N, CA, C and O of each residue as an XYZ file, in Angstrom:
520
protein
N     -18.010     11.280      2.993
C     -18.887     10.567      2.083
C     -18.341      9.152      1.884
O     -17.155      8.974      1.603
N     -19.186      8.175      2.028
C     -18.778      6.775      1.878
C     -18.514      6.457      0.412
O     -19.181      6.991     -0.474
N     -17.527      5.573      0.156
C     -17.254      5.190     -1.226
C     -18.448      4.468     -1.846
O     -19.245      3.853     -1.140
N     -18.562      4.547     -3.155
C     -19.620      3.861     -3.894
C     -19.317      2.374     -3.921
O     -18.358      1.953     -4.566
N     -20.112      1.577     -3.235
C     -19.897      0.134     -3.139
C     -20.353     -0.608     -4.392
O     -20.098     -1.805     -4.520
N     -21.025      0.079     -5.322
C     -21.505     -0.599     -6.520
C     -20.362     -0.965     -7.457
O     -20.569     -1.697     -8.425
N     -19.159     -0.467     -7.184
C     -18.018     -0.747     -8.053
C     -17.047     -1.726     -7.409
O     -15.871     -1.753     -7.775
N     -17.513     -2.532     -6.457
C     -16.635     -3.489     -5.762
C     -15.922     -4.371     -6.768
O     -16.530     -4.869     -7.716
N     -14.646     -4.557     -6.558
C     -13.856     -5.400     -7.439
C     -13.255     -4.678     -8.623
O     -12.460     -5.260     -9.361
N     -13.609     -3.446     -8.816
C     -13.051     -2.679     -9.926
C     -11.747     -2.015     -9.480
O     -11.485     -1.893     -8.284
N     -10.942     -1.591    -10.434
C      -9.728     -0.855    -10.049
C     -10.037      0.357     -9.171
O      -9.291      0.657     -8.239
N     -11.129      1.046     -9.464
C     -11.464      2.224     -8.657
C     -11.823      1.852     -7.233
O     -11.493      2.589     -6.303
N     -12.496      0.720     -7.040
C     -12.824      0.315     -5.672
C     -11.549     -0.085     -4.925
O     -11.411      0.216     -3.740
N     -10.618     -0.760     -5.607
C      -9.334     -1.088     -4.976
C      -8.612      0.199     -4.582
O      -8.012      0.276     -3.510
N      -8.673      1.202     -5.448
C      -8.034      2.481     -5.137
C      -8.742      3.172     -3.971
O      -8.090      3.794     -3.133
N     -10.061      3.068     -3.914
C     -10.790      3.627     -2.768
C     -10.361      2.949     -1.472
O     -10.208      3.609     -0.444
N     -10.169      1.647     -1.520
C      -9.707      0.930     -0.323
C      -8.308      1.390      0.064
O      -8.011      1.535      1.250
N      -7.458      1.617     -0.905
C      -6.111      2.130     -0.631
C      -6.196      3.492      0.056
O      -5.472      3.761      1.014
N      -7.080      4.337     -0.438
C      -7.266      5.659      0.174
C      -7.797      5.531      1.603
O      -7.431      6.315      2.479
N      -8.651      4.548      1.831
C      -9.166      4.299      3.175
C      -8.032      3.911      4.121
O      -7.968      4.402      5.248
N      -7.134      3.028      3.665
C      -5.988      2.650      4.492
C      -5.117      3.862      4.803
O      -4.614      3.993      5.919
N      -4.935      4.749      3.825
C      -4.158      5.966      4.083
C      -4.848      6.844      5.121
O      -4.193      7.410      5.996
N      -6.156      6.955      5.023
C      -6.900      7.772      5.988
C      -6.742      7.217      7.403
O      -6.608      7.978      8.362
N      -6.758      5.904      7.527
C      -6.546      5.291      8.847
C      -5.138      5.593      9.343
O      -4.948      5.938     10.509
N      -4.157      5.464      8.465
C      -2.760      5.707      8.852
C      -2.538      7.150      9.293
O      -1.687      7.414     10.142
N      -3.288      8.071      8.731
C      -3.118      9.496      9.057
C      -3.820      9.915     10.346
O      -3.644     11.046     10.799
N      -4.602      9.036     10.936
C      -5.309      9.384     12.170
C      -4.305      9.741     13.255
O      -3.202      9.195     13.290
N      -4.683     10.657     14.139
C      -3.764     11.000     15.232
C      -3.423      9.760     16.060
O      -4.305      8.980     16.418
N      -2.164      9.593     16.351
C      -1.700      8.438     17.129
C      -1.799      8.764     18.613
O      -1.407      9.844     19.055
N      -2.331      7.812     19.375
C      -2.291      7.951     20.827
C      -1.362      6.866     21.376
O      -0.794      6.081     20.617
N      -1.219      6.834     22.683
C      -0.264      5.906     23.301
C      -0.639      4.435     23.162
O       0.216      3.566     23.333
N      -1.895      4.141     22.855
C      -2.317      2.751     22.711
C      -2.061      2.195     21.316
O      -2.188      0.990     21.093
N      -1.704      3.055     20.385
C      -1.491      2.637     18.993
C      -0.003      2.455     18.739
O       0.812      3.309     19.088
N       0.331      1.347     18.135
C       1.720      1.063     17.761
C       2.023      1.659     16.389
O       1.175      1.677     15.496
N       3.254      2.144     16.248
C       3.700      2.618     14.936
C       3.603      1.474     13.924
O       3.283      1.700     12.757
N       3.877      0.260     14.368
C       3.821     -0.907     13.486
C       2.432     -1.072     12.865
O       2.309     -1.428     11.693
N       1.401     -0.814     13.647
C       0.041     -0.955     13.125
C      -0.276      0.121     12.094
O      -0.979     -0.137     11.117
N       0.235      1.307     12.308
C       0.045      2.367     11.314
C       0.840      2.063     10.049
O       0.392      2.363      8.943
N       2.013      1.470     10.214
C       2.807      1.070      9.044
C       2.100     -0.031      8.253
O       2.199     -0.073      7.027
N       1.390     -0.918      8.943
C       0.596     -1.933      8.248
C      -0.415     -1.252      7.326
O      -0.627     -1.697      6.198
N      -1.029     -0.193      7.797
C      -2.003      0.520      6.964
C      -1.334      1.136      5.736
O      -1.931      1.165      4.660
N      -0.108      1.625      5.884
C       0.580      2.191      4.718
C       0.917      1.088      3.717
O       0.811      1.288      2.507
N       1.325     -0.076      4.227
C       1.612     -1.199      3.341
C       0.352     -1.613      2.596
O       0.388     -1.856      1.389
N      -0.760     -1.692      3.316
C      -2.019     -2.082      2.691
C      -2.437     -1.078      1.620
O      -2.939     -1.472      0.568
N      -2.238      0.203      1.874
C      -2.567      1.230      0.884
C      -1.762      1.023     -0.391
O      -2.310      1.064     -1.493
N      -0.466      0.803     -0.239
C       0.381      0.601     -1.412
C      -0.003     -0.688     -2.142
O      -0.085     -0.709     -3.370
N      -0.237     -1.751     -1.392
C      -0.603     -3.035     -2.004
C      -1.889     -2.905     -2.819
O      -1.942     -3.341     -3.969
N      -2.906     -2.317     -2.237
C      -4.186     -2.191     -2.929
C      -4.084     -1.262     -4.128
O      -4.736     -1.488     -5.147
N      -3.277     -0.227     -4.014
C      -3.087      0.685     -5.144
C      -2.392     -0.032     -6.306
O      -2.787      0.134     -7.460
N      -1.362     -0.825     -6.007
C      -0.679     -1.573     -7.063
C      -1.612     -2.589     -7.707
O      -1.588     -2.773     -8.924
N      -2.430     -3.248     -6.896
C      -3.392     -4.212     -7.439
C      -4.441     -3.504     -8.293
O      -4.918     -4.074     -9.274
N      -4.804     -2.285     -7.943
C      -5.738     -1.507     -8.767
C      -5.147     -1.269    -10.154
O      -5.845     -1.385    -11.162
N      -3.866     -0.938    -10.199
C      -3.210     -0.712    -11.492
C      -3.163     -2.018    -12.290
O      -3.464     -2.036    -13.483
N      -2.788     -3.091    -11.630
C      -2.749     -4.382    -12.309
C      -4.121     -4.733    -12.893
O      -4.216     -5.159    -14.044
N      -5.161     -4.559    -12.117
C      -6.515     -4.841    -12.602
C      -6.887     -3.931    -13.770
O      -7.478     -4.383    -14.751
N      -6.542     -2.660    -13.662
C      -6.903     -1.708    -14.717
C      -6.231     -2.043    -16.039
O      -6.759     -1.738    -17.108
N      -5.060     -2.672    -15.959
C      -4.314     -3.028    -17.167
C      -4.539     -4.487    -17.566
O      -3.900     -5.008    -18.480
N      -5.476     -5.134    -16.845
C      -5.831     -6.528    -17.114
C      -4.623     -7.469    -17.062
O      -4.483     -8.386    -17.871
N      -3.757     -7.203    -16.080
C      -2.574     -8.034    -15.845
C      -2.899     -8.997    -14.716
O      -3.311     -8.575    -13.636
N      -2.718    -10.273    -14.958
C      -2.962    -11.273    -13.916
C      -1.866    -11.194    -12.866
O      -0.699    -10.952    -13.176
N      -2.267    -11.404    -11.616
C      -1.309    -11.357    -10.508
C      -1.769    -12.287     -9.410
O      -2.947    -12.626     -9.298
N      -0.806    -12.689     -8.606
C      -1.129    -13.510     -7.439
C      -1.575    -12.582     -6.311
O      -1.095    -11.455     -6.193
N      -2.498    -13.071     -5.486
C      -2.954    -12.278     -4.344
C      -1.972    -12.485     -3.200
O      -2.161    -13.341     -2.335
N      -0.923    -11.680     -3.221
C       0.152    -11.748     -2.239
C       0.305    -10.385     -1.575
O      -0.211     -9.375     -2.054
N       1.029    -10.387     -0.455
C       1.346     -9.124      0.225
C       2.725     -8.610     -0.181
O       3.140     -7.535      0.253
N       3.431     -9.367     -1.004
C       4.794     -9.039     -1.417
C       4.770     -7.947     -2.486
O       4.478     -8.213     -3.652
N       5.078     -6.732     -2.080
C       5.026     -5.609     -3.015
C       6.083     -5.723     -4.102
O       5.859     -5.267     -5.223
N       7.227     -6.320     -3.797
C       8.256     -6.505     -4.821
C       7.716     -7.377     -5.949
O       7.972     -7.108     -7.123
N       6.974     -8.414     -5.598
C       6.390     -9.279     -6.628
C       5.378     -8.513     -7.482
O       5.360     -8.656     -8.705
N       4.548     -7.710     -6.846
C       3.564     -6.931     -7.601
C       4.254     -5.913     -8.512
O       3.843     -5.718     -9.655
N       5.286     -5.278     -8.009
C       6.050     -4.313     -8.811
C       6.720     -4.995     -9.998
O       6.707     -4.472    -11.112
N       7.304     -6.163     -9.755
C       7.938     -6.917    -10.836
C       6.911     -7.320    -11.882
O       7.182     -7.246    -13.080
N       5.746     -7.740    -11.440
C       4.683     -8.128    -12.373
C       4.294     -6.944    -13.258
O       4.075     -7.111    -14.458
N       4.208     -5.767    -12.678
C       3.916     -4.571    -13.472
C       5.023     -4.331    -14.499
O       4.745     -4.106    -15.677
N       6.268     -4.380    -14.050
C       7.389     -4.088    -14.953
C       7.498     -5.089    -16.094
O       7.710     -4.695    -17.241
N       7.358     -6.380    -15.797
C       7.506     -7.362    -16.883
C       6.341     -7.309    -17.870
O       6.392     -7.906    -18.945
N       5.295     -6.584    -17.485
C       4.168     -6.376    -18.383
C       4.182     -4.984    -19.014
O       3.166     -4.512    -19.524
N       5.349     -4.331    -18.973
C       5.548     -3.088    -19.698
C       5.154     -1.811    -18.991
O       5.123     -0.751    -19.617
N       4.853     -1.878    -17.707
C       4.494     -0.665    -16.968
C       5.779     -0.048    -16.412
O       6.512     -0.682    -15.653
N       6.031      1.185    -16.801
C       7.220      1.886    -16.326
C       6.972      2.391    -14.903
O       5.956      3.024    -14.616
N       7.930      2.091    -14.023
C       7.786      2.470    -12.618
C       8.815      3.525    -12.242
O      10.014      3.286    -12.380
N       8.375      4.680    -11.774
C       9.313      5.665    -11.246
C      10.040      5.085    -10.026
O       9.527      4.188     -9.358
N      11.209      5.594     -9.752
C      12.022      5.093     -8.634
C      11.249      5.123     -7.313
O      11.335      4.178     -6.529
N      10.503      6.187     -7.061
C       9.745      6.290     -5.811
C       8.766      5.126     -5.686
O       8.546      4.619     -4.586
N       8.187      4.706     -6.783
C       7.220      3.614     -6.740
C       7.947      2.296     -6.473
O       7.439      1.451     -5.735
N       9.109      2.114     -7.055
C       9.915      0.911     -6.777
C      10.260      0.814     -5.288
O      10.366     -0.284     -4.741
N      10.431      1.951     -4.648
C      10.758      1.983     -3.209
C       9.670      1.364     -2.347
O       9.918      1.029     -1.189
N       8.480      1.208     -2.887
C       7.365      0.653     -2.116
C       7.655     -0.771     -1.648
O       7.036     -1.247     -0.697
N       8.578     -1.445     -2.299
C       8.904     -2.827     -1.906
C       9.316     -2.913     -0.447
O       9.103     -3.942      0.194
N       9.903     -1.849      0.087
C      10.351     -1.900      1.485
C       9.186     -1.972      2.471
O       9.376     -2.320      3.636
N       7.987     -1.644      2.007
C       6.820     -1.691      2.886
C       6.345     -3.119      3.150
O       5.560     -3.347      4.070
N       6.807     -4.071      2.360
C       6.365     -5.456      2.505
C       6.557     -5.967      3.926
O       5.709     -6.703      4.431
N       7.638     -5.597      4.573
C       7.894     -6.076      5.940
C       6.783     -5.694      6.915
O       6.613     -6.343      7.947
N       6.035     -4.655      6.598
C       4.956     -4.229      7.480
C       3.680     -5.042      7.280
O       2.722     -4.884      8.037
N       3.656     -5.912      6.265
C       2.428     -6.641      5.953
C       2.113     -7.724      6.971
O       0.941     -7.981      7.245
N       3.113     -8.357      7.531
C       2.860     -9.444      8.481
C       3.779     -9.331      9.685
O       3.322     -9.191     10.819
N       5.066     -9.392      9.431
C       6.062     -9.501     10.500
C       5.913     -8.452     11.592
O       5.957     -8.786     12.776
N       5.740     -7.202     11.219
C       5.707     -6.121     12.202
C       4.371     -6.006     12.935
O       4.252     -5.233     13.886
N       3.370     -6.765     12.501
C       2.053     -6.648     13.130
C       1.900     -7.483     14.391
O       0.940     -7.304     15.141
N       2.814     -8.371     14.626
C       2.676     -9.291     15.752
C       3.849     -9.132     16.714
O       4.942     -8.745     16.299
N       3.634     -9.427     17.985
C       4.755     -9.383     18.929
C       5.845    -10.354     18.481
O       5.559    -11.459     18.020
N       7.066     -9.933     18.621
C       8.154    -10.812     18.227
C       9.498    -10.141     18.331
O       9.612     -9.009     18.800
N      10.497    -10.842     17.896
C      11.876    -10.348     18.034
C      12.277     -9.398     16.903
O      13.114     -9.737     16.067
N      11.682     -8.228     16.885
C      12.066     -7.230     15.896
C      12.187     -5.886     16.591
O      11.634     -5.667     17.668
N      12.915     -5.006     15.955
C      13.079     -3.658     16.496
C      11.770     -2.886     16.353
O      11.129     -2.962     15.305
N      11.361     -2.151     17.371
C      10.143     -1.340     17.249
C      10.296     -0.308     16.123
O      11.390      0.195     15.866
N       9.207     -0.018     15.482
C       9.178      0.987     14.423
C       9.211      2.368     15.073
O       8.571      2.594     16.100
N       9.945      3.270     14.479
C      10.021      4.642     14.988
C       9.034      5.542     14.245
O       8.516      5.181     13.188
N       8.793      6.685     14.803
C       7.929      7.658     14.138
C       8.503      8.040     12.779
O       7.760      8.202     11.811
N       9.812      8.183     12.706
C      10.452      8.553     11.446
C      10.237      7.479     10.383
O       9.993      7.791      9.217
N      10.330      6.212     10.790
C      10.084      5.119      9.846
C       8.634      5.127      9.378
O       8.351      4.905      8.200
N       7.725      5.382     10.302
C       6.321      5.479      9.921
C       6.112      6.606      8.915
O       5.449      6.408      7.896
N       6.670      7.785      9.188
C       6.484      8.926      8.286
C       7.022      8.633      6.894
O       6.435      9.057      5.898
N       8.134      7.912      6.819
C       8.687      7.518      5.517
C       7.745      6.531      4.823
O       7.519      6.637      3.618
N       7.202      5.584      5.566
C       6.284      4.617      4.957
C       5.013      5.323      4.475
O       4.467      4.969      3.430
N       4.549      6.302      5.220
C       3.374      7.067      4.814
C       3.660      7.849      3.542
O       2.826      7.890      2.637
N       4.820      8.464      3.466
C       5.198      9.237      2.274
C       5.223      8.335      1.041
O       4.707      8.701     -0.015
N       5.824      7.161      1.182
C       5.899      6.224      0.058
C       4.497      5.774     -0.353
O       4.163      5.779     -1.538
N       3.688      5.391      0.616
C       2.333      4.923      0.309
C       1.512      6.015     -0.377
O       0.770      5.735     -1.318
N       1.640      7.238      0.082
C       0.917      8.345     -0.554
C       1.341      8.511     -2.005
O       0.505      8.766     -2.873
N       2.628      8.369     -2.272
C       3.124      8.471     -3.643
C       2.591      7.337     -4.511
O       2.226      7.554     -5.666
N       2.546      6.127     -3.956
C       2.054      4.977     -4.716
C       0.574      5.173     -5.051
O       0.162      4.923     -6.184
N      -0.213      5.609     -4.100
C      -1.644      5.822     -4.348
C      -1.844      6.927     -5.383
O      -2.684      6.800     -6.274
N      -1.087      7.994     -5.269
C      -1.176      9.096     -6.236
C      -0.803      8.610     -7.633
O      -1.500      8.913     -8.602
N       0.291      7.858     -7.743
C       0.729      7.322     -9.029
C      -0.324      6.367     -9.591
O      -0.637      6.418    -10.780
N      -0.862      5.508     -8.748
C      -1.867      4.539     -9.206
C      -3.087      5.264     -9.780
O      -3.619      4.867    -10.817
N      -3.525      6.318     -9.108
C      -4.690      7.077     -9.598
C      -4.431      7.648    -10.990
O      -5.349      7.744    -11.805
N      -3.190      8.025    -11.261
C      -2.832      8.547    -12.573
C      -2.794      7.448    -13.632
O      -2.965      7.727    -14.818
N      -2.575      6.214    -13.217
C      -2.475      5.093    -14.141
C      -3.835      4.526    -14.547
O      -3.972      3.887    -15.590
N      -4.826      4.771    -13.708
C      -6.144      4.148    -13.941
C      -7.018      5.017    -14.852
O      -8.153      4.649    -15.152
């Protein structure tokens, strides 16, 4: 079932987009898909989920891909973050750097699975906050 587009821009629509990124990340990987690209989807899921929480609490934020900045913005505005949610900051590297060819180590399946686990926790936590 397609998400309800009548709520575009709301915290719930941001959360729906986060869930969409998770669904893409969970798709079966074939040889043409890079782990880095799947990790980008996990980063996007976490980013959109954090922005959904910020919007729901009417906290102003910059539109950045830096999850540490978004997490800090939540904390300085009184939102308590469990340790697992703070761990989402490590996903920031997947937002840009890992998406393009360059001088970096390839992402492993294990790294992807860890990024997926973190993103799933962030989306779950965000849904509880909204």
